[in-house]
C-alpha positions as CSV (number, residue, x, y, z in Angstrom):
1,X,73.6,74.1,113.3
2,X,70.3,74.4,115.2
3,X,66.9,73.7,113.6
4,X,66.1,77.4,113.8
5,X,69.1,78.3,111.8
6,X,68.3,75.7,109.1
7,X,64.7,77.0,108.9
8,X,65.8,80.6,108.6
9,X,68.4,79.7,106.0
10,X,65.7,77.8,104.0
11,X,63.4,80.7,104.2
12,X,66.0,83.1,103.0
13,X,66.9,80.8,100.1
14,X,63.2,80.6,99.2
15,X,62.9,84.4,99.2
16,X,66.0,84.8,97.0
17,X,64.5,82.3,94.5
18,X,61.1,84.1,94.6
19,X,62.8,87.4,94.1
20,X,64.7,86.3,91.0
21,X,63.2,83.1,89.7
22,X,59.4,83.4,89.9
23,X,58.8,85.6,86.8
24,X,59.5,88.8,88.7
25,X,56.0,88.4,90.1
26,X,56.5,91.3,92.5
27,X,56.8,93.9,89.7
28,X,53.6,95.9,89.1
29,X,54.6,97.6,85.8
30,X,52.7,95.2,83.5
31,X,49.9,97.2,82.0
32,X,48.1,96.8,78.7
33,X,50.7,96.1,75.9
34,X,51.5,98.5,73.1
35,X,48.5,99.0,70.9
36,X,47.2,101.0,68.0
37,X,43.7,101.6,66.7
38,X,42.6,99.0,64.2
39,X,41.4,100.1,60.7
40,X,38.0,98.7,61.4
41,X,36.7,98.3,65.0
42,X,35.2,94.8,65.5
43,X,31.9,94.2,67.1
44,X,31.7,93.4,70.8
45,X,29.1,92.0,73.1
46,X,29.5,92.7,76.9
47,X,28.2,89.9,79.1
48,X,27.5,90.8,82.8
49,X,26.4,88.0,85.1
50,X,24.5,89.6,88.0
51,X,22.9,88.0,91.1
52,X,21.6,90.3,93.8
53,X,23.8,93.2,92.7
54,X,21.4,96.1,93.2
55,X,23.8,97.7,95.7
56,X,26.7,98.0,93.2
57,X,25.0,98.4,89.9
58,X,24.4,102.2,90.2
59,X,28.2,102.5,90.5
60,X,29.2,100.1,87.7
61,X,26.6,99.7,85.0
62,X,26.6,103.5,84.0
63,X,30.3,103.1,83.2
64,X,29.6,100.3,80.7
65,X,26.7,102.2,79.2
66,X,29.0,105.2,78.7
67,X,31.7,103.3,76.8
68,X,33.2,105.4,74.0
69,X,33.6,102.6,71.5
70,X,33.8,103.4,67.8
71,X,32.4,100.0,66.7
72,X,29.2,98.1,67.4
73,X,28.8,97.2,71.0
74,X,25.9,95.9,73.1
75,X,25.5,94.9,76.7
76,X,23.7,91.7,77.9
77,X,23.1,91.7,81.6
78,X,22.0,88.3,82.9
79,X,19.8,88.5,86.1
80,X,20.7,85.2,87.7
81,X,17.7,84.7,90.0
82,X,18.1,87.9,91.9
83,X,15.8,88.7,94.8
84,X,16.7,92.4,95.1
85,X,15.4,93.7,91.8
86,X,18.7,93.6,90.0
87,X,17.1,93.3,86.5
88,X,14.6,96.0,87.0
89,X,17.2,98.4,88.4
90,X,19.5,97.6,85.3
91,X,16.7,98.6,82.9
92,X,16.0,101.8,84.9
93,X,19.7,102.8,84.8
94,X,19.8,102.2,81.1
95,X,16.7,104.4,80.6
96,X,18.2,107.1,82.7
97,X,21.8,107.1,81.4
98,X,21.4,106.0,77.8
99,X,24.5,104.9,75.9
100,X,25.0,101.4,74.7
101,X,22.0,99.2,74.2
102,X,21.2,97.0,77.1
103,X,19.4,93.6,77.1
104,X,18.4,92.0,80.4
105,X,18.0,88.2,80.3
106,X,17.3,85.5,82.9
107,X,18.6,82.0,82.6
108,X,16.5,80.2,85.2
109,X,18.0,77.9,87.8
110,X,21.2,76.1,86.7
111,X,21.1,72.4,86.1
112,X,23.3,70.1,88.2
113,X,27.0,70.5,87.6
114,X,27.1,74.2,86.9
115,X,29.0,76.3,89.4
116,X,29.1,80.0,90.4
117,X,28.2,82.5,87.7
118,X,29.1,80.3,84.7
119,X,25.4,79.3,84.0
120,X,24.6,83.0,83.8
121,X,27.7,83.6,81.5
122,X,26.5,80.7,79.3
123,X,23.1,82.4,78.9
124,X,24.7,85.7,78.1
125,X,27.0,84.3,75.5
126,X,24.0,82.5,74.0
127,X,22.2,85.8,73.7
128,X,25.2,87.5,72.2
129,X,25.7,84.8,69.5
130,X,22.7,86.2,67.6
131,X,24.8,89.4,67.0
132,X,27.8,87.3,65.8
133,X,30.4,89.5,67.7
134,X,34.1,89.1,67.2
135,X,34.8,89.7,70.9
136,X,33.0,89.1,74.2
137,X,33.8,91.2,77.2
138,X,33.0,89.2,80.3
139,X,32.8,91.6,83.2
140,X,31.4,91.4,86.7
141,X,28.5,93.5,88.0
142,X,30.8,95.2,90.5
143,X,33.4,96.4,88.0
144,X,33.5,100.1,86.9
145,X,35.2,100.9,83.6
146,X,36.6,104.2,82.4
147,X,34.9,105.4,79.1
148,X,37.9,104.2,77.0
149,X,38.2,100.8,78.7
150,X,36.6,98.7,76.0
151,X,38.4,100.6,73.2
152,X,41.8,100.0,74.8
153,X,41.1,96.3,75.5
154,X,40.1,95.7,71.9
155,X,43.0,97.7,70.5
156,X,45.4,95.6,72.6
157,X,43.9,92.3,71.4
158,X,43.8,93.4,67.8
159,X,47.4,94.8,67.8
160,X,49.1,91.8,69.3
161,X,46.7,89.0,68.2
162,X,45.6,88.0,71.7
163,X,42.6,85.7,72.0
164,X,42.1,86.8,75.6
165,X,43.1,90.0,77.3
166,X,42.3,90.3,81.0
167,X,43.0,93.1,83.5
168,X,43.1,92.6,87.3
169,X,40.7,95.3,88.4
170,X,41.9,97.5,91.2
171,X,40.0,96.4,94.3
172,X,38.6,98.7,96.8
173,X,40.9,99.7,99.7
174,X,38.9,102.0,102.0
175,X,38.6,100.2,105.3
176,X,41.5,99.2,107.6
177,X,41.0,95.5,106.8
178,X,40.8,96.2,103.1
179,X,44.2,98.0,103.3
180,X,45.7,95.1,105.2
181,X,44.3,92.2,103.1
182,X,43.4,93.4,99.6
183,X,46.9,94.3,98.2
184,X,48.2,91.0,99.6
185,X,45.5,89.2,97.8
186,X,46.7,90.5,94.4
187,X,50.4,90.0,95.5
188,X,49.7,86.3,96.3
189,X,47.8,85.8,93.1
190,X,50.7,87.2,91.1
191,X,53.1,85.0,93.0
192,X,51.0,81.9,92.0
193,X,50.5,83.0,88.4
194,X,53.4,85.4,87.4
195,X,51.8,87.7,84.8
196,X,54.9,87.8,82.6
197,X,54.7,84.0,82.1
198,X,51.1,84.0,81.2
199,X,51.6,85.8,77.9
200,X,54.6,83.5,76.9
201,X,53.3,81.1,74.3
202,X,55.7,78.3,75.5
203,X,54.6,78.7,79.2
204,X,52.0,76.5,80.8
205,X,51.0,79.3,83.2
206,X,47.5,80.5,82.6
207,X,45.2,82.8,84.5
208,X,42.7,85.6,84.1
209,X,40.9,88.0,86.3
210,X,37.2,87.3,86.1
211,X,36.1,90.9,86.5
212,X,37.5,92.0,83.1
213,X,38.1,89.5,80.4
214,X,38.0,90.3,76.7
215,X,37.7,87.0,74.8
216,X,37.5,86.5,71.1
217,X,34.4,84.7,70.0
218,X,36.4,82.2,68.0
219,X,38.6,81.3,71.0
220,X,35.5,80.8,73.1
221,X,34.0,78.5,70.5
222,X,37.3,76.6,70.1
223,X,37.7,76.1,73.9
224,X,33.9,75.4,74.3
225,X,33.5,78.2,76.8
226,X,31.9,78.0,79.3
227,X,30.6,74.4,79.0
228,X,34.1,72.9,79.2
229,X,34.6,74.6,82.6
230,X,31.1,74.4,84.0
231,X,32.3,72.5,87.1
232,X,35.1,75.1,87.9
233,X,34.9,77.0,91.2
234,X,37.8,79.3,90.2
235,X,36.2,80.1,86.9
236,X,38.6,82.8,85.7
237,X,41.7,80.7,86.0
238,X,39.9,77.7,84.4
239,X,38.7,79.9,81.5
240,X,42.3,81.1,80.8
241,X,43.6,77.6,81.0
242,X,41.0,76.2,78.6
243,X,41.7,79.0,76.1
244,X,45.5,78.5,76.3
245,X,45.2,74.7,76.0
246,X,43.2,75.1,72.9
247,X,46.0,77.1,71.3
248,X,44.9,80.6,72.3
249,X,47.3,83.5,73.1
250,X,46.4,85.1,76.4
251,X,47.5,88.1,78.4
252,X,46.9,89.3,82.0
253,X,48.1,92.5,83.7
254,X,47.1,95.1,86.3
255,X,44.5,97.7,85.5
256,X,44.8,101.4,85.8
257,X,41.3,102.4,84.8
258,X,39.2,99.4,85.7
259,X,38.0,99.3,89.4
260,X,36.0,97.1,91.6
261,X,33.3,99.0,93.6
262,X,32.4,96.1,95.8
263,X,33.1,96.8,99.5
264,X,34.7,94.4,101.9
265,X,34.6,96.5,105.0
266,X,35.2,93.9,107.6
267,X,37.5,90.9,108.1
268,X,34.5,88.6,107.8
269,X,33.7,89.9,104.4
270,X,37.3,89.4,103.2
271,X,37.5,86.0,104.9
272,X,34.5,84.7,103.0
273,X,35.9,86.0,99.7
274,X,39.1,84.1,100.1
275,X,37.8,80.9,101.8
276,X,35.1,80.5,99.1
277,X,37.7,79.1,96.7
278,X,40.9,78.6,98.5
279,X,40.6,74.9,98.9
280,X,39.5,74.5,95.3
281,X,42.8,76.2,94.3
282,X,44.5,73.3,96.1
283,X,42.5,70.7,94.1
284,X,40.7,69.7,97.3
285,X,43.8,67.6,98.1
286,X,44.6,67.3,101.9
287,X,48.3,66.6,101.1
288,X,48.5,69.7,99.0
289,X,46.8,71.6,101.9
290,X,49.5,70.3,104.4
291,X,52.3,71.3,102.0
292,X,50.7,74.7,101.5
293,X,50.4,75.4,105.2
294,X,54.0,74.3,105.7
295,X,55.2,76.4,102.8
296,X,53.4,79.5,104.0
297,X,54.9,79.0,107.5
298,X,58.4,78.6,106.1
299,X,58.2,81.5,103.7
300,X,56.2,84.1,105.6
301,X,56.2,83.1,109.3
302,X,59.7,81.8,109.8
303,X,61.6,85.0,109.1
304,X,60.1,87.1,111.9
305,X,60.1,84.0,114.2
306,X,63.8,83.4,113.5
307,X,64.7,87.0,114.1
308,X,62.8,87.1,117.4
309,X,64.3,83.8,118.5
310,X,67.8,85.0,117.6
311,X,67.4,88.3,119.5
312,X,65.9,86.5,122.5
313,X,68.8,84.0,122.8
314,X,71.6,86.3,121.6
315,X,72.2,84.1,118.5
316,X,73.3,86.3,115.7
317,X,73.0,83.7,112.8
318,X,69.2,83.0,113.0
319,X,68.6,86.7,113.7
320,X,70.6,87.8,110.6
321,X,69.1,85.1,108.3
322,X,65.6,85.8,109.5
323,X,66.0,89.5,109.3
324,X,67.4,89.3,105.7
325,X,64.5,87.0,104.6
326,X,62.0,89.5,106.2
327,X,63.7,92.4,104.4
328,X,63.5,90.7,101.0
329,X,59.8,89.8,101.7
330,X,59.1,93.4,102.6
331,X,60.9,94.8,99.6
332,X,58.9,92.6,97.2
333,X,55.6,93.8,98.7
334,X,56.3,97.5,98.4
335,X,55.5,97.8,94.7
336,X,52.0,96.4,95.3
337,X,51.4,98.8,98.1
338,X,52.5,101.6,95.9
339,X,50.1,100.4,93.1
340,X,47.3,100.5,95.7
341,X,48.5,103.9,97.0
342,X,48.9,102.6,100.5
343,X,51.4,103.5,103.2
344,X,54.6,101.5,103.0
345,X,54.4,100.8,106.7
346,X,52.1,97.9,105.8
347,X,54.9,96.1,104.1
348,X,56.5,94.6,107.3
349,X,53.1,93.4,108.3
350,X,53.0,90.9,105.4
351,X,53.8,87.9,107.7
352,X,50.7,88.7,109.8
353,X,48.5,89.0,106.6
354,X,49.9,85.7,105.3
355,X,49.0,84.1,108.6
356,X,45.4,85.3,108.1
357,X,45.4,83.8,104.6
358,X,46.8,80.5,106.1
359,X,43.8,80.4,108.4
360,X,41.4,81.3,105.6
361,X,42.8,78.4,103.6
362,X,42.4,75.9,106.4
363,X,38.9,77.2,107.0
364,X,38.1,76.6,103.4
365,X,39.1,73.0,103.7
366,X,37.1,72.6,106.9
367,X,34.0,74.0,105.2
368,X,34.5,71.6,102.3
369,X,34.7,68.5,104.5
370,X,31.6,69.7,106.4
371,X,29.8,69.5,103.2
372,X,29.3,73.2,102.7
373,X,31.6,73.4,99.7
374,X,32.3,76.6,97.8
375,X,29.5,79.2,98.0
376,X,28.5,81.9,95.5
377,X,25.6,84.3,96.1
378,X,23.7,81.9,98.3
379,X,24.5,78.8,96.2
380,X,26.8,76.1,97.5
381,X,28.8,73.7,95.3
382,X,30.5,70.7,96.8
383,X,32.0,69.1,93.6
384,X,35.7,69.8,93.1
385,X,37.2,71.0,89.8
386,X,37.5,68.1,87.4
387,X,41.0,68.9,86.5
388,X,43.9,70.1,88.6
389,X,45.2,73.7,88.2
390,X,48.0,73.9,85.7
391,X,51.0,76.2,86.3
């Protein structure tokens, strides 16, 4: 058998395993679990880290202020050294819209060793501790919530006894590049961290979506959040891992009424979003990078290449194997496109999108070795995560 046939057969075998053996990652029906209203609604503090977010706050902050929550709830927005008047705008929006009480704080510059938004999160949690809340809602400044979002999150946590309930906010898909790249981003994330395994107590898989994380205050204290993960570039996954390692019960699923309003209109915007943390996901390990590139090539690029090679040479075996692998790949992507309400004609283009992600990952490694490291809102961090990602 030729090398092309072996590669095509290997790709098809990999896709059959992904279809049936990777926690049914491709299914998109995992929403908030069954829940009921608690007898007494616990207190919640909402922590919003914000750095230069004046462009999106008018679309997101009013949705938090308008939360229809029966218990005590308060918002702490942490203006993390913004230069665009984020804090002033937040106060103005609160005065105009009313609703939940808003406190705007500022943590100052982070000390060495703190990455991304975690220093701002630490300051916000510190402010919230004075209220002694039972839960903390950690949500990004670009996330818009429906009025019952907080109520439903708390009901889910209280009903099932979850220490962490997180929803993957529906990202914006307005531009052509967003339609091509964004659904695949969530698809790849679910492939790495199958949502159904995350809630399983015996599973080591742990992940969260940083834009919407309801965390019990006791679990945060037990896991020493965020100090224990202060070096993490991929803070949401590291947070979930720390909570689960400390004995917490966690849950992650797709959102229906929580949306990101941040635009990524061009390929460059999406490229920076992915490359910022892609190499950190690989533990800054060049051998893992090589394995990832080869794996992406085998799983996503080999099927159309084998089909084309078989058709060009008149060889039926590689054409059939490659075509079947591409068909399985396409079928697993369709549920995500439906979730994002996109045309199903994008499904066969997944190999091209995967190739873009391959290039983004390589670029992330190049930037790391050039000393630029991971960047967040104008800050660059070159120190890798202190512990490898756990699956």
